[in-house]
C-alpha positions as CSV (number, residue, x, y, z in Angstrom):
1,M,-4.9,13.3,9.1
2,R,-3.6,12.1,12.1
3,I,0.1,10.7,11.3
4,V,2.7,8.7,12.7
5,V,6.4,8.5,10.9
6,A,8.6,5.5,11.4
7,E,11.9,6.5,10.4
8,D,15.7,6.5,11.8
9,L,17.5,8.9,9.2
10,Y,16.7,12.5,10.6
11,L,17.1,14.5,7.7
12,L,14.3,12.2,6.0
13,R,12.2,11.5,8.9
14,D,12.3,16.0,9.4
15,G,11.6,16.5,6.0
16,M,8.6,14.2,5.9
17,V,7.4,15.9,9.0
18,R,7.5,19.1,7.1
19,L,5.7,17.8,4.1
20,I,3.3,16.4,5.7
21,E,2.5,19.3,8.1
22,A,2.7,22.1,4.9
23,Y,-0.1,19.9,3.4
24,G,-2.2,20.5,6.3
25,H,-2.2,17.2,8.3
26,Q,-0.7,16.3,11.9
27,V,2.2,14.4,12.6
28,V,1.0,12.8,15.9
29,A,4.6,11.1,17.0
30,T,7.7,10.0,15.2
31,A,9.5,6.9,16.2
32,T,13.1,6.0,15.5
33,T,13.3,2.3,16.1
34,G,10.9,-0.7,15.8
35,P,9.8,-0.9,19.3
36,E,9.2,2.7,19.8
37,T,7.1,2.2,16.2
38,L,4.8,-0.3,17.8
39,D,4.1,1.6,20.6
40,A,4.0,5.1,18.8
41,L,1.2,2.9,16.9
42,L,-0.7,1.4,19.3
43,K,-1.0,4.5,21.5
44,W,-2.0,7.1,18.9
45,R,-4.0,4.8,16.6
46,P,-3.2,7.4,13.8
47,D,-5.0,7.7,10.3
48,V,-2.1,6.5,8.6
49,A,1.5,5.9,9.6
50,V,4.8,6.2,7.5
51,V,6.7,3.1,8.3
52,D,10.4,2.3,7.0
53,V,11.3,-1.6,7.0
54,R,15.0,-1.7,8.3
55,M,15.2,0.1,11.9
56,P,17.4,-0.2,14.9
57,P,18.3,-1.9,17.0
58,T,19.7,-4.3,14.0
59,Q,18.6,-2.7,11.0
60,S,16.7,-5.6,9.3
61,D,12.6,-5.7,9.5
62,E,12.3,-3.9,12.8
63,G,9.6,-1.5,11.0
64,L,7.7,-3.7,9.1
65,R,7.5,-6.3,12.0
66,A,6.3,-3.6,14.3
67,A,3.4,-2.8,11.3
68,L,2.7,-5.9,11.2
69,A,2.2,-6.4,14.7
70,A,0.2,-3.4,15.7
71,R,-2.0,-4.5,12.6
72,G,-2.4,-7.7,14.6
73,E,-3.4,-5.7,17.5
74,L,-5.5,-2.9,15.2
75,P,-6.9,-4.5,12.3
76,G,-6.9,-2.3,9.3
77,L,-4.8,0.0,10.7
78,P,-3.5,2.2,7.8
79,V,0.3,1.6,7.0
80,L,2.4,3.0,4.0
81,I,5.6,1.2,3.9
82,L,8.4,3.5,2.8
83,S,11.9,1.4,2.2
84,Q,14.9,1.3,-0.2
85,Y,14.0,-2.5,-0.3
86,V,11.1,-4.8,-0.7
87,E,10.9,-7.4,1.9
88,Q,9.1,-10.1,0.0
89,L,7.8,-12.4,2.9
90,Y,6.6,-9.8,5.3
91,A,4.9,-7.9,2.6
92,R,2.9,-10.4,1.8
93,E,2.2,-11.4,5.4
94,L,1.0,-7.5,5.6
95,L,-0.9,-8.1,2.5
96,A,-2.4,-11.1,3.5
97,D,-5.3,-10.3,6.0
98,G,-7.4,-8.5,2.9
99,T,-8.2,-5.3,4.9
100,G,-6.5,-2.9,2.7
101,G,-5.3,0.3,4.2
102,I,-1.7,-0.9,2.6
103,G,1.0,0.8,0.7
104,Y,4.3,0.0,-0.1
105,F,6.7,2.5,-1.8
106,L,10.2,2.2,-2.7
107,K,12.3,5.9,-1.4
108,G,13.7,5.9,-4.7
109,S,10.5,6.0,-6.4
110,V,8.9,9.1,-5.0
111,F,9.9,12.0,-7.1
112,D,7.0,14.5,-5.8
113,A,5.1,15.7,-2.9
114,D,1.8,15.1,-4.5
115,Q,2.4,11.9,-5.2
116,F,3.4,11.0,-1.5
117,I,0.6,12.8,-0.3
118,D,-1.3,11.0,-2.5
119,A,-0.4,7.8,-1.6
120,L,-0.5,8.6,2.0
121,E,-4.8,10.0,1.5
122,R,-5.2,6.9,-0.3
123,V,-3.9,4.3,2.2
124,A,-5.9,6.2,5.1
125,G,-9.4,5.8,3.0
126,G,-8.5,2.0,3.2
127,G,-7.4,1.5,-0.3
128,T,-4.2,0.7,-1.7
129,A,-0.9,2.5,-2.9
130,M,1.7,0.1,-4.8
131,D,4.8,0.9,-5.9
132,P,5.4,-0.5,-9.8
133,A,9.0,-2.5,-8.6
134,V,7.4,-3.7,-5.5
135,I,4.7,-5.2,-7.5
136,A,7.0,-6.6,-10.0
137,R,9.1,-8.1,-6.9
138,L,6.4,-10.1,-5.6
139,L,4.6,-11.0,-8.3
140,S,7.7,-12.7,-9.8
141,S,8.4,-14.8,-6.3
142,G,4.5,-15.7,-6.4
143,S,2.9,-19.0,-7.3
144,S,0.3,-19.1,-10.2
145,N,-3.3,-18.4,-9.3
146,R,-5.8,-20.3,-11.4
147,R,-8.4,-17.6,-11.5
148,L,-6.1,-14.9,-12.7
149,E,-5.1,-17.0,-15.2
150,Q,-8.4,-16.7,-16.8
151,L,-7.9,-12.9,-16.6
152,T,-7.1,-11.7,-20.0
153,E,-3.3,-9.8,-21.0
154,R,-6.0,-6.3,-21.3
155,E,-7.3,-7.4,-17.8
156,H,-4.0,-8.0,-15.8
157,S,-3.1,-4.6,-17.1
158,V,-6.0,-2.8,-15.7
159,L,-5.5,-4.9,-12.2
160,G,-1.8,-4.4,-12.0
161,L,-2.7,0.0,-12.5
162,M,-5.4,-0.4,-9.9
163,A,-2.9,-2.1,-7.7
164,E,-0.9,0.9,-8.2
165,G,-3.9,2.9,-6.8
166,M,-4.9,4.7,-10.1
167,S,-8.8,5.3,-10.2
168,N,-10.6,4.0,-13.4
169,Q,-10.4,7.6,-14.9
170,A,-7.1,7.6,-14.8
171,I,-6.1,4.0,-15.8
172,G,-8.0,4.5,-18.8
173,R,-5.6,7.8,-19.6
174,R,-2.7,5.6,-19.5
175,L,-4.1,2.8,-21.6
176,F,-5.6,5.4,-24.1
177,L,-9.6,3.6,-23.4
178,S,-12.7,5.1,-22.3
179,E,-13.5,5.3,-18.6
180,S,-16.6,3.4,-19.6
181,A,-14.5,0.5,-21.3
182,I,-12.5,-0.1,-18.1
183,S,-15.3,-0.2,-16.1
184,K,-16.1,-2.9,-18.3
185,Y,-12.8,-4.9,-18.0
186,T,-13.2,-4.1,-14.1
187,T,-16.5,-5.8,-13.8
188,S,-15.4,-8.9,-15.8
189,M,-12.1,-9.0,-14.2
190,F,-14.3,-8.6,-10.8
191,G,-16.2,-11.9,-12.0
192,K,-13.7,-14.3,-12.9
193,L,-12.0,-13.7,-9.8
194,G,-14.9,-14.6,-7.8
195,I,-15.5,-11.3,-6.0
196,T,-19.3,-10.3,-5.7
197,D,-19.1,-7.6,-2.9
198,D,-21.6,-5.0,-3.6
199,D,-18.9,-2.0,-2.5
200,D,-17.0,-1.0,-5.6
201,N,-14.0,0.1,-3.6
202,N,-14.0,-3.1,-1.5
203,R,-13.9,-4.7,-4.5
204,R,-10.9,-3.3,-5.6
205,V,-8.9,-3.5,-2.7
206,L,-9.9,-7.5,-2.7
207,A,-9.2,-7.8,-6.4
208,V,-5.7,-6.1,-5.4
209,L,-4.8,-8.3,-2.7
210,T,-5.6,-11.3,-4.9
211,Y,-3.1,-10.2,-7.4
212,L,-0.4,-9.2,-5.1
213,N,-1.0,-12.1,-2.8
214,N,-0.8,-14.4,-5.6
215,P,-1.5,-17.8,-3.9
């Protein structure tokens, strides 16, 4: 994969570059400010970008706004947000276009290299990779959704794990259920959410976005 890394802290940025390259991927550019991030994303059109939220010049939300602007120019550009903070407003806006290819992890929640690379690869493939802590913050600030209210407690559990980027097999292991049982729950869930797309991967993305946007 061709990857852009946008992070203003040298040690963290250099560490991510070394880690990504150790897994056989290529870092085509790095950025340390919001404007540099936008320029790099538009110039290189990477397979996926890792972007911090708070970057110079003001250390507020430059990274996230750069990611939003880049996806406005390049719809579906895969972006994994890696931050110490959950910026709820801009995070919802990032999710709102419904195209997938989005991840959001808190830096303190990444515990090993495989987890980080797996999230990058899922986002690059058009999927989602969400930190449970981020999901909790987004849902706590959302209003109710009548379609979501139709889901059973088990279907909510399945959808929450799906939002983290888990496969049916992984969800089954977490909930101590068979993969076929999880498949039945997801089919029922898609129906209740009114998601009829024939592409199963796309249906998963649409379900997760409905869950996180919670309009």
